[in-house]
GUPALO-62468 format. One line per 5 residues: their letters; for each residue x, z, y of N, C-alpha, C. Coordinates in steps of 0.2 Angstrom, whole numbers. Atoms other than C-alpha are relative to their C-alpha. Layout:
REM residues N
a) X Z Y X Z Y X Z Y | ...
REM end
This chain:
REM residues 206
mefgv) 1 5 6 -50 -206 601 -7 2 -3 | 7 0 3 -68 -209 595 0 2 -7 | 0 -3 7 -73 -200 579 0 -5 -5 | 0 5 5 -77 -216 570 7 -4 -1 | -7 3 0 -60 -223 575 5 4 -4
wlami) -4 -4 4 -52 -208 568 -1 0 -7 | 2 1 7 -61 -209 552 3 -6 -3 | -3 6 3 -55 -227 550 7 1 -1 | -7 -1 1 -37 -222 553 1 4 -6 | -1 -3 7 -39 -209 539 0 -4 -6
glfla) 1 5 6 -45 -222 527 6 -4 -1 | -5 5 0 -32 -234 532 7 3 -3 | -6 -3 2 -17 -222 530 0 4 -6 | 1 -3 7 -24 -213 515 1 -5 -5 | -1 5 5 -25 -229 506 7 -2 0
ggltp) -7 1 0 -8 -233 512 5 5 -4 | -4 -5 3 -1 -217 506 -1 0 -8 | 2 0 7 -9 -219 489 2 -7 -4 | -2 6 2 -3 -237 487 8 0 -2 | -7 0 2 13 -239 476 5 -4 4
gpavm) -4 4 -4 27 -245 488 7 4 -1 | -7 -3 0 46 -241 492 0 8 0 | 0 -7 -1 42 -223 498 -3 4 -6 | 3 -3 6 31 -219 483 5 0 -6 | -5 0 5 44 -225 471 6 4 1
lvvss) -6 -5 -1 58 -215 479 -2 7 -2 | 3 -7 2 47 -199 478 -1 1 -7 | 1 -1 7 42 -202 460 6 0 -4 | -7 0 4 60 -206 454 3 7 2 | -3 -7 -1 66 -190 463 -3 5 -4
slryg) 4 -5 4 52 -180 455 2 0 -7 | -2 1 7 57 -187 438 7 3 -1 | -7 -2 1 75 -183 441 2 7 2 | -2 -7 -2 75 -166 450 -6 5 0 | 6 -5 0 57 -159 450 -4 -1 6
frpam) 5 1 -6 42 -158 462 3 2 6 | -2 -3 -6 50 -147 475 5 -4 4 | -5 4 -3 66 -157 478 -3 -7 2 | 3 6 -2 55 -173 478 -4 0 6 | 3 0 -6 46 -167 493 5 -1 6
lpaig) -5 1 -5 62 -168 503 0 -7 3 | 1 7 -3 62 -187 504 -7 -2 3 | 7 1 -3 43 -186 507 0 2 7 | -1 -2 -7 47 -176 522 4 -5 5 | -4 5 -3 60 -188 527 -4 -6 2
vstan) 5 5 -1 47 -202 526 -5 1 6 | 5 -2 -6 35 -193 537 3 1 6 | -4 -1 -7 49 -189 550 1 -7 3 | -1 7 -3 53 -208 551 -7 -3 3 | 7 2 -3 34 -211 554 -1 2 7
lvwis) 0 -2 -7 36 -202 570 3 -5 5 | -4 6 -4 48 -216 576 -5 -6 0 | 5 6 0 35 -229 570 -6 1 4 | 6 -1 -4 21 -221 578 1 -1 8 | -2 1 -7 30 -220 595 1 -7 2
laagg) -1 7 -1 35 -238 593 -7 -4 1 | 7 3 0 17 -243 590 -3 2 7 | 3 -2 -6 11 -233 605 4 -4 6 | -4 4 -5 25 -242 615 -1 -7 0 | 1 7 0 19 -259 611 5 -4 -4
aaaia) -5 4 4 32 -264 597 -3 -6 -2 | 3 6 2 20 -277 591 1 -6 5 | -1 5 -5 21 -286 607 7 -2 1 | -7 1 0 40 -285 607 2 -5 -6 | -1 4 6 40 -292 590 -2 -7 0
aqfps) 2 7 -1 30 -307 594 4 -4 5 | -4 3 -5 41 -310 609 7 -2 -3 | -6 1 3 57 -309 599 0 0 -8 | 1 0 8 53 -314 581 6 0 -4 | -7 1 4 71 -319 576 3 7 0
gflvl) -4 -6 0 78 -302 581 -4 5 -5 | 4 -4 5 64 -293 571 1 -2 -7 | -1 3 7 67 -304 556 7 3 -2 | -7 -2 2 86 -299 556 -1 8 -2 | 1 -7 1 80 -280 557 -3 1 -7
klagl) 4 -1 7 68 -283 542 5 -2 -5 | -4 2 5 81 -292 532 6 6 -1 | -5 -6 1 94 -277 535 -4 5 -3 | 4 -5 3 80 -265 530 -1 -2 -7 | 1 2 7 77 -275 514 7 1 -4
cfigw) -6 -2 3 96 -274 510 1 7 -1 | 0 -8 1 95 -255 512 -4 2 -6 | 4 -2 6 81 -254 500 2 -3 -6 | -4 3 6 90 -266 488 5 5 -2 | -5 -5 1 104 -253 489 -3 6 -4
laigl) 3 -6 4 93 -239 484 -3 -2 -7 | 2 2 7 85 -249 470 5 -1 -5 | -6 0 4 102 -253 463 2 7 -3 | -1 -7 2 105 -234 463 -4 2 -5 | 4 -3 5 90 -231 453 1 -4 -7
irarp) -1 4 6 94 -245 440 6 3 -3 | -7 -2 3 112 -238 438 0 8 -2 | 0 -7 2 106 -220 436 0 2 -7 | -1 -1 7 111 -212 420 -6 3 -3 | 6 -3 3 96 -209 409 1 6 -4
rdlrl) 0 -7 4 93 -192 400 -6 2 -2 | 7 -2 2 80 -183 391 -2 5 5 | 3 -4 -5 70 -176 405 -4 6 -2 | 3 -6 2 61 -164 394 5 6 -1 | -5 -6 2 77 -154 390 4 2 6
sream) -4 -2 -6 86 -155 407 -1 -4 6 | 1 4 -7 85 -161 425 7 0 3 | -6 1 -4 99 -168 435 1 6 5 | -1 -4 -5 107 -156 447 -2 -3 7 | 2 3 -6 99 -158 464 5 -1 5
pkraa) -5 1 -5 110 -166 477 -2 4 6 | 1 -4 -6 111 -158 494 -7 -2 3 | 7 1 -3 94 -156 503 1 -6 5 | -1 5 -6 101 -167 518 0 -7 -3 | -1 6 3 105 -181 506 -7 -3 -2
lfgkg) 7 3 2 87 -182 499 -4 -1 6 | 4 1 -6 79 -180 516 2 -7 3 | -3 6 -3 91 -194 522 -2 -6 -3 | 2 6 3 86 -206 509 -7 -1 2 | 7 2 -2 67 -204 513 0 -2 7
lglql) 0 2 -7 71 -205 532 3 -7 0 | -3 7 -1 82 -221 530 -4 -5 -3 | 4 5 3 71 -229 518 -6 -2 4 | 6 2 -4 55 -228 529 2 -3 7 | -2 4 -6 65 -233 545 1 -7 -2
anpna) -2 7 2 71 -248 535 -6 -4 -3 | 6 3 4 54 -252 526 -3 -5 4 | 4 5 -3 47 -268 531 -8 1 0 | 7 -1 1 30 -262 525 -2 4 6 | 2 -4 -5 30 -250 539 -1 -4 6
lvffg) 1 4 -6 31 -264 552 -8 -3 -1 | 7 2 0 14 -270 545 -5 6 2 | 5 -5 -1 5 -253 545 1 3 8 | -1 -4 -6 13 -246 561 0 -5 6 | -1 5 -5 18 -262 571 -7 -4 1
allpg) 5 5 0 3 -273 567 -7 3 1 | 7 -3 1 -12 -261 563 -1 6 5 | 1 -6 -4 -9 -245 572 -2 -1 7 | 2 1 -7 -10 -251 590 -7 -2 1 | 8 1 -1 -28 -257 587 -4 6 0
yfdas) 4 -6 0 -33 -239 585 1 4 7 | -1 -3 -6 -27 -234 602 -4 -3 6 | 4 2 -5 -39 -235 617 3 1 7 | -3 0 -6 -31 -239 633 -3 4 6 | 4 -4 -5 -45 -231 643 0 8 -1
rplil) -1 -7 2 -41 -214 635 7 2 1 | -7 -3 0 -26 -202 637 4 -2 -6 | -4 2 6 -12 -210 626 3 5 -3 | -4 -6 3 -2 -194 623 -5 3 -5 | 4 -3 5 -17 -186 615 -2 -4 -6
qvvia) 1 5 6 -21 -201 604 6 0 -4 | -6 0 4 -3 -201 598 1 6 -4 | 0 -6 3 -4 -183 594 -4 0 -6 | 5 1 5 -19 -186 584 2 -5 -6 | -3 5 5 -11 -201 575 5 3 -4
iatit) -5 -3 3 4 -191 571 -2 5 -5 | 3 -5 5 -6 -176 563 -4 -4 -6 | 4 3 5 -17 -188 554 4 -4 -5 | -4 4 4 -4 -200 547 5 5 -4 | -5 -5 4 8 -185 542 -4 3 -6
fteml) 4 -3 5 -6 -177 533 -2 -4 -6 | 2 5 5 -12 -192 523 6 -3 -4 | -6 2 4 6 -198 519 3 6 -4 | -2 -5 4 11 -181 513 -4 2 -6 | 5 -1 5 -5 -179 503 1 -5 -6
glafy) -1 5 5 -2 -196 494 7 1 -4 | -7 -1 3 17 -193 491 0 6 -5 | 1 -6 4 13 -175 484 -4 -1 -6 | 4 2 6 0 -182 472 5 -4 -5 | -4 3 5 13 -194 465 6 4 -3
aagad) -5 -5 2 27 -181 465 -2 4 -6 | 3 -5 5 16 -169 455 -1 -4 -7 | 1 4 6 11 -183 443 6 -1 -4 | -7 2 3 29 -188 440 3 6 -3 | -3 -6 3 34 -170 437 -3 2 -6
rlars) 3 -2 7 21 -167 424 2 -5 -5 | -2 5 5 25 -183 416 7 1 -3 | -6 -1 2 43 -179 415 1 6 -5 | 0 -6 4 40 -162 408 -3 -1 -7 | 4 0 6 28 -168 395 2 -6 -5
fatps) -1 6 4 33 -186 389 7 -3 0 | -5 4 -2 49 -192 396 6 0 -5 | -6 1 4 64 -198 385 5 -4 4 | -5 4 -4 80 -206 390 -2 -8 0 | 2 7 -1 73 -224 386 -6 0 5
fakwf) 6 1 -5 57 -220 396 3 1 7 | -3 -1 -7 68 -214 411 4 -7 2 | -4 6 -2 79 -230 410 -5 -5 2 | 5 6 -2 64 -242 410 -4 2 6 | 4 -2 -6 54 -232 423 5 -1 6
nrgaa) -4 1 -5 69 -233 434 1 -7 2 | 0 7 -1 70 -251 432 -6 -3 3 | 6 2 -3 52 -254 435 -1 3 7 | 1 -3 -6 52 -242 450 5 -4 5 | -4 4 -4 67 -252 457 -3 -7 2
almfs) 3 7 -1 59 -269 455 -6 1 4 | 6 0 -4 43 -263 463 2 2 7 | -2 -2 -6 52 -255 477 3 -6 4 | -3 6 -3 62 -271 481 -5 -5 1 | 5 5 -1 48 -283 478 -5 1 5
saafa) 5 -2 -5 36 -273 489 3 -1 7 | -3 1 -6 48 -273 503 1 -8 2 | -1 7 0 52 -292 500 -6 -3 2 | 6 3 -2 34 -296 501 -2 1 7 | 1 -2 -7 32 -287 517 4 -5 5
vwats) -4 4 -4 46 -297 525 -2 -7 0 | 3 6 0 39 -313 519 -7 -1 3 | 7 0 -3 21 -309 524 0 0 8 | 0 -1 -8 26 -304 542 5 -5 3 | -4 4 -3 38 -318 544 -3 -8 0
r) 2 7 1 27 -333 541 -3 -3 7
REM end
């Protein structure tokens, strides 16, 4: 992979990792509810799901999607339903004074699974990985090495962006949060999570 192409990939996925979307909202809400370290478990789940997306991009998922658009539309709508379910869970979460107490952390596997499931179902990932990433692969160069570079680069930028949001949310919760703040933040996060995914479905289905 040429150095300039690699720098362009860093810029693309660093911007993607810092753009508020379903993954960011899940990590932020987890940080507010449980703290910074537990919030990194769904972040790791998101990065693990990215391995699947990178493999699909390297295997030509964009070409398959173009050949079978109706099938991919069904998958995207199913993913949107899953994200909607997570959003409803945020809205229904019981607000509490986060300055005084944090919710008991659920099982680590549950937090990791939420991140993994969300990113696998995330229609936004289809845009980044299915439509954009294949353009960074050079067919004249060894594909496996390029995939390894992409995995390392995307994992680092994704985790950096999610850790940034998790740390900010943790600080906010310890300093300013109240029950009313938690309630309205959860509603806003749920709305942003679902609307971002819905927009991706609409934009990639036109």
